[in-house]
CHARMM internal coordinates of N, CA and C (Angstrom, degrees):
IC EDIT
DIST 1 N 1 CA 1.4510
DIST 1 CA 1 C 1.5246
ANGL 1 N 1 CA 1 C 110.12
DIST 1 C 2 N 1.3416
ANGL 1 CA 1 C 2 N 116.50
DIHE 1 N 1 CA 1 C 2 N -43.94
DIST 2 N 2 CA 1.4618
ANGL 1 C 2 N 2 CA 119.45
DIHE 1 CA 1 C 2 N 2 CA -179.25
DIST 2 CA 2 C 1.5256
ANGL 2 N 2 CA 2 C 111.42
DIHE 1 C 2 N 2 CA 2 C -62.87
DIST 2 C 3 N 1.3054
ANGL 2 CA 2 C 3 N 116.57
DIHE 2 N 2 CA 2 C 3 N -48.16
DIST 3 N 3 CA 1.4578
ANGL 2 C 3 N 3 CA 121.21
DIHE 2 CA 2 C 3 N 3 CA -178.16
DIST 3 CA 3 C 1.5281
ANGL 3 N 3 CA 3 C 110.58
DIHE 2 C 3 N 3 CA 3 C -60.84
DIST 3 C 4 N 1.3211
ANGL 3 CA 3 C 4 N 116.37
DIHE 3 N 3 CA 3 C 4 N -45.02
DIST 4 N 4 CA 1.4627
ANGL 3 C 4 N 4 CA 121.28
DIHE 3 CA 3 C 4 N 4 CA -179.96
DIST 4 CA 4 C 1.5309
ANGL 4 N 4 CA 4 C 110.48
DIHE 3 C 4 N 4 CA 4 C -63.51
DIST 4 C 5 N 1.3156
ANGL 4 CA 4 C 5 N 116.35
DIHE 4 N 4 CA 4 C 5 N -40.52
DIST 5 N 5 CA 1.4554
ANGL 4 C 5 N 5 CA 120.95
DIHE 4 CA 4 C 5 N 5 CA 179.80
DIST 5 CA 5 C 1.5286
ANGL 5 N 5 CA 5 C 111.11
DIHE 4 C 5 N 5 CA 5 C -64.37
DIST 5 C 6 N 1.3131
ANGL 5 CA 5 C 6 N 116.83
DIHE 5 N 5 CA 5 C 6 N -43.36
DIST 6 N 6 CA 1.4673
ANGL 5 C 6 N 6 CA 120.83
DIHE 5 CA 5 C 6 N 6 CA 178.61
DIST 6 CA 6 C 1.5216
ANGL 6 N 6 CA 6 C 110.47
DIHE 5 C 6 N 6 CA 6 C -67.87
DIST 6 C 7 N 1.3134
ANGL 6 CA 6 C 7 N 116.58
DIHE 6 N 6 CA 6 C 7 N -43.11
DIST 7 N 7 CA 1.4673
ANGL 6 C 7 N 7 CA 121.57
DIHE 6 CA 6 C 7 N 7 CA -179.07
DIST 7 CA 7 C 1.5264
ANGL 7 N 7 CA 7 C 111.87
DIHE 6 C 7 N 7 CA 7 C -60.87
DIST 7 C 8 N 1.3196
ANGL 7 CA 7 C 8 N 116.82
DIHE 7 N 7 CA 7 C 8 N -40.32
DIST 8 N 8 CA 1.4666
ANGL 7 C 8 N 8 CA 121.42
DIHE 7 CA 7 C 8 N 8 CA -177.94
DIST 8 CA 8 C 1.5283
ANGL 8 N 8 CA 8 C 112.81
DIHE 7 C 8 N 8 CA 8 C -94.11
DIST 8 C 9 N 1.3302
ANGL 8 CA 8 C 9 N 117.11
DIHE 8 N 8 CA 8 C 9 N -0.04
DIST 9 N 9 CA 1.4711
ANGL 8 C 9 N 9 CA 122.71
DIHE 8 CA 8 C 9 N 9 CA -178.03
DIST 9 CA 9 C 1.5217
ANGL 9 N 9 CA 9 C 111.77
DIHE 8 C 9 N 9 CA 9 C 55.33
DIST 9 C 10 N 1.3276
ANGL 9 CA 9 C 10 N 115.28
DIHE 9 N 9 CA 9 C 10 N 45.61
DIST 10 N 10 CA 1.4618
ANGL 9 C 10 N 10 CA 121.38
DIHE 9 CA 9 C 10 N 10 CA -179.18
DIST 10 CA 10 C 1.5251
ANGL 10 N 10 CA 10 C 108.83
DIHE 9 C 10 N 10 CA 10 C -124.41
DIST 10 C 11 N 1.3083
ANGL 10 CA 10 C 11 N 115.50
DIHE 10 N 10 CA 10 C 11 N 131.87
DIST 11 N 11 CA 1.4622
ANGL 10 C 11 N 11 CA 121.78
DIHE 10 CA 10 C 11 N 11 CA 175.51
DIST 11 CA 11 C 1.5208
ANGL 11 N 11 CA 11 C 106.52
DIHE 10 C 11 N 11 CA 11 C -110.05
DIST 11 C 12 N 1.3371
ANGL 11 CA 11 C 12 N 119.07
DIHE 11 N 11 CA 11 C 12 N 113.66
DIST 12 N 12 CA 1.4654
ANGL 11 C 12 N 12 CA 121.40
DIHE 11 CA 11 C 12 N 12 CA -175.62
DIST 12 CA 12 C 1.5321
ANGL 12 N 12 CA 12 C 112.97
DIHE 11 C 12 N 12 CA 12 C -54.13
DIST 12 C 13 N 1.3174
ANGL 12 CA 12 C 13 N 115.24
DIHE 12 N 12 CA 12 C 13 N 139.18
DIST 13 N 13 CA 1.4681
ANGL 12 C 13 N 13 CA 121.49
DIHE 12 CA 12 C 13 N 13 CA -176.51
DIST 13 CA 13 C 1.5257
ANGL 13 N 13 CA 13 C 112.47
DIHE 12 C 13 N 13 CA 13 C -57.91
DIST 13 C 14 N 1.3182
ANGL 13 CA 13 C 14 N 117.76
DIHE 13 N 13 CA 13 C 14 N -36.88
DIST 14 N 14 CA 1.4671
ANGL 13 C 14 N 14 CA 120.53
DIHE 13 CA 13 C 14 N 14 CA 179.98
DIST 14 CA 14 C 1.5201
ANGL 14 N 14 CA 14 C 112.04
DIHE 13 C 14 N 14 CA 14 C -62.15
DIST 14 C 15 N 1.3152
ANGL 14 CA 14 C 15 N 117.30
DIHE 14 N 14 CA 14 C 15 N -27.78
DIST 15 N 15 CA 1.4608
ANGL 14 C 15 N 15 CA 121.30
DIHE 14 CA 14 C 15 N 15 CA -178.72
DIST 15 CA 15 C 1.5258
ANGL 15 N 15 CA 15 C 111.59
DIHE 14 C 15 N 15 CA 15 C -81.03
DIST 15 C 16 N 1.3219
ANGL 15 CA 15 C 16 N 117.74
DIHE 15 N 15 CA 15 C 16 N -13.81
DIST 16 N 16 CA 1.4597
ANGL 15 C 16 N 16 CA 121.78
DIHE 15 CA 15 C 16 N 16 CA -177.92
DIST 16 CA 16 C 1.5227
ANGL 16 N 16 CA 16 C 112.40
DIHE 15 C 16 N 16 CA 16 C -82.78
DIST 16 C 17 N 1.3107
ANGL 16 CA 16 C 17 N 117.14
DIHE 16 N 16 CA 16 C 17 N -12.46
DIST 17 N 17 CA 1.4586
ANGL 16 C 17 N 17 CA 121.79
DIHE 16 CA 16 C 17 N 17 CA -178.04
DIST 17 CA 17 C 1.5257
ANGL 17 N 17 CA 17 C 110.20
DIHE 16 C 17 N 17 CA 17 C -71.70
DIST 17 C 18 N 1.3134
ANGL 17 CA 17 C 18 N 116.60
DIHE 17 N 17 CA 17 C 18 N 134.27
DIST 18 N 18 CA 1.4670
ANGL 17 C 18 N 18 CA 121.50
DIHE 17 CA 17 C 18 N 18 CA 175.88
DIST 18 CA 18 C 1.5204
ANGL 18 N 18 CA 18 C 108.91
DIHE 17 C 18 N 18 CA 18 C -134.91
DIST 18 C 19 N 1.2972
ANGL 18 CA 18 C 19 N 115.31
DIHE 18 N 18 CA 18 C 19 N 142.06
DIST 19 N 19 CA 1.4694
ANGL 18 C 19 N 19 CA 120.56
DIHE 18 CA 18 C 19 N 19 CA 175.39
DIST 19 CA 19 C 1.5244
ANGL 19 N 19 CA 19 C 106.49
DIHE 18 C 19 N 19 CA 19 C -98.68
DIST 19 C 20 N 1.3184
ANGL 19 CA 19 C 20 N 116.77
DIHE 19 N 19 CA 19 C 20 N 126.84
DIST 20 N 20 CA 1.4598
ANGL 19 C 20 N 20 CA 121.56
DIHE 19 CA 19 C 20 N 20 CA -179.14
DIST 20 CA 20 C 1.5223
ANGL 20 N 20 CA 20 C 108.37
DIHE 19 C 20 N 20 CA 20 C -102.24
DIST 20 C 21 N 1.3279
ANGL 20 CA 20 C 21 N 114.70
DIHE 20 N 20 CA 20 C 21 N 125.57
DIST 21 N 21 CA 1.4647
ANGL 20 C 21 N 21 CA 120.77
DIHE 20 CA 20 C 21 N 21 CA -179.41
DIST 21 CA 21 C 1.5242
ANGL 21 N 21 CA 21 C 109.55
DIHE 20 C 21 N 21 CA 21 C -121.80
DIST 21 C 22 N 1.3235
ANGL 21 CA 21 C 22 N 117.49
DIHE 21 N 21 CA 21 C 22 N 137.38
DIST 22 N 22 CA 1.4635
ANGL 21 C 22 N 22 CA 119.59
DIHE 21 CA 21 C 22 N 22 CA 176.28
DIST 22 CA 22 C 1.5327
ANGL 22 N 22 CA 22 C 110.24
DIHE 21 C 22 N 22 CA 22 C -78.55
DIST 22 C 23 N 1.3254
ANGL 22 CA 22 C 23 N 116.05
DIHE 22 N 22 CA 22 C 23 N 134.62
DIST 23 N 23 CA 1.4671
ANGL 22 C 23 N 23 CA 121.54
DIHE 22 CA 22 C 23 N 23 CA 178.41
DIST 23 CA 23 C 1.5293
ANGL 23 N 23 CA 23 C 107.90
DIHE 22 C 23 N 23 CA 23 C -120.36
DIST 23 C 24 N 1.3057
ANGL 23 CA 23 C 24 N 115.75
DIHE 23 N 23 CA 23 C 24 N 127.44
DIST 24 N 24 CA 1.4625
ANGL 23 C 24 N 24 CA 121.94
DIHE 23 CA 23 C 24 N 24 CA -178.64
DIST 24 CA 24 C 1.5277
ANGL 24 N 24 CA 24 C 110.77
DIHE 23 C 24 N 24 CA 24 C -67.00
DIST 24 C 25 N 1.3482
ANGL 24 CA 24 C 25 N 116.63
DIHE 24 N 24 CA 24 C 25 N 134.84
DIST 25 N 25 CA 1.4641
ANGL 24 C 25 N 25 CA 121.88
DIHE 24 CA 24 C 25 N 25 CA 177.42
DIST 25 CA 25 C 1.5281
ANGL 25 N 25 CA 25 C 109.83
DIHE 24 C 25 N 25 CA 25 C -95.66
DIST 25 C 26 N 1.3253
ANGL 25 CA 25 C 26 N 116.23
DIHE 25 N 25 CA 25 C 26 N -74.77
DIST 26 N 26 CA 1.4653
ANGL 25 C 26 N 26 CA 121.70
DIHE 25 CA 25 C 26 N 26 CA 178.74
DIST 26 CA 26 C 1.5207
ANGL 26 N 26 CA 26 C 108.66
DIHE 25 C 26 N 26 CA 26 C -166.03
DIST 26 C 27 N 1.3069
ANGL 26 CA 26 C 27 N 116.23
DIHE 26 N 26 CA 26 C 27 N 167.54
DIST 27 N 27 CA 1.4614
ANGL 26 C 27 N 27 CA 120.73
DIHE 26 CA 26 C 27 N 27 CA 179.80
DIST 27 CA 27 C 1.5181
ANGL 27 N 27 CA 27 C 111.43
DIHE 26 C 27 N 27 CA 27 C 95.23
DIST 27 C 28 N 1.3170
ANGL 27 CA 27 C 28 N 115.12
DIHE 27 N 27 CA 27 C 28 N -154.29
DIST 28 N 28 CA 1.4650
ANGL 27 C 28 N 28 CA 120.63
DIHE 27 CA 27 C 28 N 28 CA -179.41
DIST 28 CA 28 C 1.5256
ANGL 28 N 28 CA 28 C 110.51
DIHE 27 C 28 N 28 CA 28 C -75.96
DIST 28 C 29 N 1.3101
ANGL 28 CA 28 C 29 N 115.73
DIHE 28 N 28 CA 28 C 29 N 131.08
DIST 29 N 29 CA 1.4658
ANGL 28 C 29 N 29 CA 119.85
DIHE 28 CA 28 C 29 N 29 CA 179.79
DIST 29 CA 29 C 1.5226
ANGL 29 N 29 CA 29 C 112.13
DIHE 28 C 29 N 29 CA 29 C -71.33
DIST 29 C 30 N 1.3146
ANGL 29 CA 29 C 30 N 117.33
DIHE 29 N 29 CA 29 C 30 N -15.61
DIST 30 N 30 CA 1.4604
ANGL 29 C 30 N 30 CA 120.59
DIHE 29 CA 29 C 30 N 30 CA 179.17
DIST 30 CA 30 C 1.5264
ANGL 30 N 30 CA 30 C 112.53
DIHE 29 C 30 N 30 CA 30 C -82.90
DIST 30 C 31 N 1.3314
ANGL 30 CA 30 C 31 N 117.77
DIHE 30 N 30 CA 30 C 31 N -12.82
DIST 31 N 31 CA 1.4618
ANGL 30 C 31 N 31 CA 122.49
DIHE 30 CA 30 C 31 N 31 CA 179.20
DIST 31 CA 31 C 1.5268
ANGL 31 N 31 CA 31 C 109.11
DIHE 30 C 31 N 31 CA 31 C -90.86
DIST 31 C 32 N 1.3222
ANGL 31 CA 31 C 32 N 116.79
DIHE 31 N 31 CA 31 C 32 N 115.92
DIST 32 N 32 CA 1.4674
ANGL 31 C 32 N 32 CA 120.93
DIHE 31 CA 31 C 32 N 32 CA -177.51
DIST 32 CA 32 C 1.5265
ANGL 32 N 32 CA 32 C 113.24
DIHE 31 C 32 N 32 CA 32 C -64.10
DIST 32 C 33 N 1.3278
ANGL 32 CA 32 C 33 N 118.32
DIHE 32 N 32 CA 32 C 33 N -22.21
DIST 33 N 33 CA 1.4676
ANGL 32 C 33 N 33 CA 121.18
DIHE 32 CA 32 C 33 N 33 CA 178.26
DIST 33 CA 33 C 1.5276
ANGL 33 N 33 CA 33 C 112.26
DIHE 32 C 33 N 33 CA 33 C -70.21
DIST 33 C 34 N 1.3261
ANGL 33 CA 33 C 34 N 117.65
DIHE 33 N 33 CA 33 C 34 N -11.14
DIST 34 N 34 CA 1.4602
ANGL 33 C 34 N 34 CA 121.95
DIHE 33 CA 33 C 34 N 34 CA 179.98
DIST 34 CA 34 C 1.5238
ANGL 34 N 34 CA 34 C 112.37
DIHE 33 C 34 N 34 CA 34 C -91.52
DIST 34 C 35 N 1.3086
ANGL 34 CA 34 C 35 N 117.00
DIHE 34 N 34 CA 34 C 35 N 15.34
DIST 35 N 35 CA 1.4622
ANGL 34 C 35 N 35 CA 122.41
DIHE 34 CA 34 C 35 N 35 CA 178.15
DIST 35 CA 35 C 1.5198
ANGL 35 N 35 CA 35 C 108.84
DIHE 34 C 35 N 35 CA 35 C -120.58
DIST 35 C 36 N 1.3122
ANGL 35 CA 35 C 36 N 116.01
DIHE 35 N 35 CA 35 C 36 N 148.89
DIST 36 N 36 CA 1.4657
ANGL 35 C 36 N 36 CA 120.38
DIHE 35 CA 35 C 36 N 36 CA 175.02
DIST 36 CA 36 C 1.5219
ANGL 36 N 36 CA 36 C 108.26
DIHE 35 C 36 N 36 CA 36 C -124.40
DIST 36 C 37 N 1.3206
ANGL 36 CA 36 C 37 N 117.13
DIHE 36 N 36 CA 36 C 37 N 147.65
DIST 37 N 37 CA 1.4681
ANGL 36 C 37 N 37 CA 119.60
DIHE 36 CA 36 C 37 N 37 CA -179.33
DIST 37 CA 37 C 1.5280
ANGL 37 N 37 CA 37 C 111.66
DIHE 36 C 37 N 37 CA 37 C -81.92
DIST 37 C 38 N 1.3067
ANGL 37 CA 37 C 38 N 116.13
DIHE 37 N 37 CA 37 C 38 N 139.29
DIST 38 N 38 CA 1.4599
ANGL 37 C 38 N 38 CA 123.04
DIHE 37 CA 37 C 38 N 38 CA 174.60
DIST 38 CA 38 C 1.5226
ANGL 38 N 38 CA 38 C 106.87
DIHE 37 C 38 N 38 CA 38 C -122.13
DIST 38 C 39 N 1.3250
ANGL 38 CA 38 C 39 N 116.83
DIHE 38 N 38 CA 38 C 39 N 127.11
DIST 39 N 39 CA 1.4644
ANGL 38 C 39 N 39 CA 121.10
DIHE 38 CA 38 C 39 N 39 CA 177.72
DIST 39 CA 39 C 1.5187
ANGL 39 N 39 CA 39 C 109.62
DIHE 38 C 39 N 39 CA 39 C -94.29
DIST 39 C 40 N 1.3084
ANGL 39 CA 39 C 40 N 116.02
DIHE 39 N 39 CA 39 C 40 N 127.70
DIST 40 N 40 CA 1.4588
ANGL 39 C 40 N 40 CA 122.03
DIHE 39 CA 39 C 40 N 40 CA 178.36
DIST 40 CA 40 C 1.5237
ANGL 40 N 40 CA 40 C 107.08
DIHE 39 C 40 N 40 CA 40 C -109.62
DIST 40 C 41 N 1.3444
ANGL 40 CA 40 C 41 N 115.92
DIHE 40 N 40 CA 40 C 41 N 113.73
DIST 41 N 41 CA 1.4598
ANGL 40 C 41 N 41 CA 120.19
DIHE 40 CA 40 C 41 N 41 CA -179.73
DIST 41 CA 41 C 1.5241
ANGL 41 N 41 CA 41 C 109.57
DIHE 40 C 41 N 41 CA 41 C -103.24
DIST 41 C 42 N 1.3074
ANGL 41 CA 41 C 42 N 115.82
DIHE 41 N 41 CA 41 C 42 N 169.02
DIST 42 N 42 CA 1.4636
ANGL 41 C 42 N 42 CA 119.88
DIHE 41 CA 41 C 42 N 42 CA -177.45
DIST 42 CA 42 C 1.5296
ANGL 42 N 42 CA 42 C 110.98
DIHE 41 C 42 N 42 CA 42 C -69.26
DIST 42 C 43 N 1.3045
ANGL 42 CA 42 C 43 N 116.08
DIHE 42 N 42 CA 42 C 43 N 155.40
DIST 43 N 43 CA 1.4654
ANGL 42 C 43 N 43 CA 122.53
DIHE 42 CA 42 C 43 N 43 CA 177.75
DIST 43 CA 43 C 1.5281
ANGL 43 N 43 CA 43 C 110.01
DIHE 42 C 43 N 43 CA 43 C -60.69
DIST 43 C 44 N 1.3136
ANGL 43 CA 43 C 44 N 116.82
DIHE 43 N 43 CA 43 C 44 N -40.01
DIST 44 N 44 CA 1.4692
ANGL 43 C 44 N 44 CA 120.88
DIHE 43 CA 43 C 44 N 44 CA -179.74
DIST 44 CA 44 C 1.5238
ANGL 44 N 44 CA 44 C 109.89
DIHE 43 C 44 N 44 CA 44 C -61.19
DIST 44 C 45 N 1.3250
ANGL 44 CA 44 C 45 N 117.58
DIHE 44 N 44 CA 44 C 45 N -42.07
DIST 45 N 45 CA 1.4624
ANGL 44 C 45 N 45 CA 120.84
DIHE 44 CA 44 C 45 N 45 CA 178.98
DIST 45 CA 45 C 1.5267
ANGL 45 N 45 CA 45 C 110.95
DIHE 44 C 45 N 45 CA 45 C -65.06
DIST 45 C 46 N 1.3306
ANGL 45 CA 45 C 46 N 117.64
DIHE 45 N 45 CA 45 C 46 N -38.07
DIST 46 N 46 CA 1.4666
ANGL 45 C 46 N 46 CA 120.89
DIHE 45 CA 45 C 46 N 46 CA 178.11
DIST 46 CA 46 C 1.5281
ANGL 46 N 46 CA 46 C 111.03
DIHE 45 C 46 N 46 CA 46 C -65.11
DIST 46 C 47 N 1.3161
ANGL 46 CA 46 C 47 N 116.41
DIHE 46 N 46 CA 46 C 47 N -42.51
DIST 47 N 47 CA 1.4666
ANGL 46 C 47 N 47 CA 120.77
DIHE 46 CA 46 C 47 N 47 CA 178.48
DIST 47 CA 47 C 1.5233
ANGL 47 N 47 CA 47 C 109.73
DIHE 46 C 47 N 47 CA 47 C -63.44
DIST 47 C 48 N 1.3188
ANGL 47 CA 47 C 48 N 116.52
DIHE 47 N 47 CA 47 C 48 N -44.87
DIST 48 N 48 CA 1.4637
ANGL 47 C 48 N 48 CA 121.62
DIHE 47 CA 47 C 48 N 48 CA 179.14
DIST 48 CA 48 C 1.5259
ANGL 48 N 48 CA 48 C 110.25
DIHE 47 C 48 N 48 CA 48 C -59.39
DIST 48 C 49 N 1.3180
ANGL 48 CA 48 C 49 N 116.57
DIHE 48 N 48 CA 48 C 49 N -45.67
DIST 49 N 49 CA 1.4563
ANGL 48 C 49 N 49 CA 121.12
DIHE 48 CA 48 C 49 N 49 CA -179.65
DIST 49 CA 49 C 1.5286
ANGL 49 N 49 CA 49 C 111.09
DIHE 48 C 49 N 49 CA 49 C -60.35
DIST 49 C 50 N 1.3296
ANGL 49 CA 49 C 50 N 117.01
DIHE 49 N 49 CA 49 C 50 N -44.08
DIST 50 N 50 CA 1.4613
ANGL 49 C 50 N 50 CA 120.79
DIHE 49 CA 49 C 50 N 50 CA 178.12
DIST 50 CA 50 C 1.5095
ANGL 50 N 50 CA 50 C 112.43
DIHE 49 C 50 N 50 CA 50 C -63.46
DIST 50 C 51 N 1.3152
ANGL 50 CA 50 C 51 N 116.16
DIHE 50 N 50 CA 50 C 51 N -41.96
DIST 51 N 51 CA 1.4717
ANGL 50 C 51 N 51 CA 121.48
DIHE 50 CA 50 C 51 N 51 CA 178.85
DIST 51 CA 51 C 1.5273
ANGL 51 N 51 CA 51 C 110.52
DIHE 50 C 51 N 51 CA 51 C -65.30
DIST 51 C 52 N 1.3154
ANGL 51 CA 51 C 52 N 115.74
DIHE 51 N 51 CA 51 C 52 N -41.74
DIST 52 N 52 CA 1.4625
ANGL 51 C 52 N 52 CA 121.61
DIHE 51 CA 51 C 52 N 52 CA 178.84
DIST 52 CA 52 C 1.5288
ANGL 52 N 52 CA 52 C 110.22
DIHE 51 C 52 N 52 CA 52 C -60.86
DIST 52 C 53 N 1.3280
ANGL 52 CA 52 C 53 N 116.82
DIHE 52 N 52 CA 52 C 53 N -45.31
DIST 53 N 53 CA 1.4637
ANGL 52 C 53 N 53 CA 121.01
DIHE 52 CA 52 C 53 N 53 CA 178.04
DIST 53 CA 53 C 1.5266
ANGL 53 N 53 CA 53 C 111.45
DIHE 52 C 53 N 53 CA 53 C -60.95
DIST 53 C 54 N 1.3356
ANGL 53 CA 53 C 54 N 117.17
DIHE 53 N 53 CA 53 C 54 N -41.89
DIST 54 N 54 CA 1.4652
ANGL 53 C 54 N 54 CA 121.15
DIHE 53 CA 53 C 54 N 54 CA 178.87
DIST 54 CA 54 C 1.5222
ANGL 54 N 54 CA 54 C 111.13
DIHE 53 C 54 N 54 CA 54 C -60.73
DIST 54 C 55 N 1.3132
ANGL 54 CA 54 C 55 N 116.45
DIHE 54 N 54 CA 54 C 55 N -44.19
DIST 55 N 55 CA 1.4630
ANGL 54 C 55 N 55 CA 120.52
DIHE 54 CA 54 C 55 N 55 CA -177.63
DIST 55 CA 55 C 1.5230
ANGL 55 N 55 CA 55 C 112.20
DIHE 54 C 55 N 55 CA 55 C -65.66
DIST 55 C 56 N 1.3169
ANGL 55 CA 55 C 56 N 117.15
DIHE 55 N 55 CA 55 C 56 N -40.28
DIST 56 N 56 CA 1.4535
ANGL 55 C 56 N 56 CA 119.56
DIHE 55 CA 55 C 56 N 56 CA -175.64
DIST 56 CA 56 C 1.5184
ANGL 56 N 56 CA 56 C 113.47
DIHE 55 C 56 N 56 CA 56 C -85.78
DIST 56 C 57 N 1.3209
ANGL 56 CA 56 C 57 N 118.55
DIHE 56 N 56 CA 56 C 57 N -16.22
DIST 57 N 57 CA 1.4637
ANGL 56 C 57 N 57 CA 120.78
DIHE 56 CA 56 C 57 N 57 CA 173.45
DIST 57 CA 57 C 1.5215
ANGL 57 N 57 CA 57 C 110.69
DIHE 56 C 57 N 57 CA 57 C -81.15
DIST 57 C 58 N 1.3353
ANGL 57 CA 57 C 58 N 115.61
DIHE 57 N 57 CA 57 C 58 N -23.80
DIST 58 N 58 CA 1.4498
ANGL 57 C 58 N 58 CA 121.38
DIHE 57 CA 57 C 58 N 58 CA -179.64
DIST 58 CA 58 C 1.5004
ANGL 58 N 58 CA 58 C 108.70
DIHE 57 C 58 N 58 CA 58 C -74.75
END
COOR INIT
IC SEED 1 N 1 CA 1 C
IC BUILD
């Protein structure tokens, strides 16, 4: 799947999905400005990204 995706320059739509969760920084927890967004992507997308970086750094 990885090789085919790189060869065709296609990133599967399912891998593009990310869940965004607010993470508290500091200060009052009732103030929304004291949170920062964290994107959680799928494990498959993380593996693909690492493999992609390895191939293009080589």
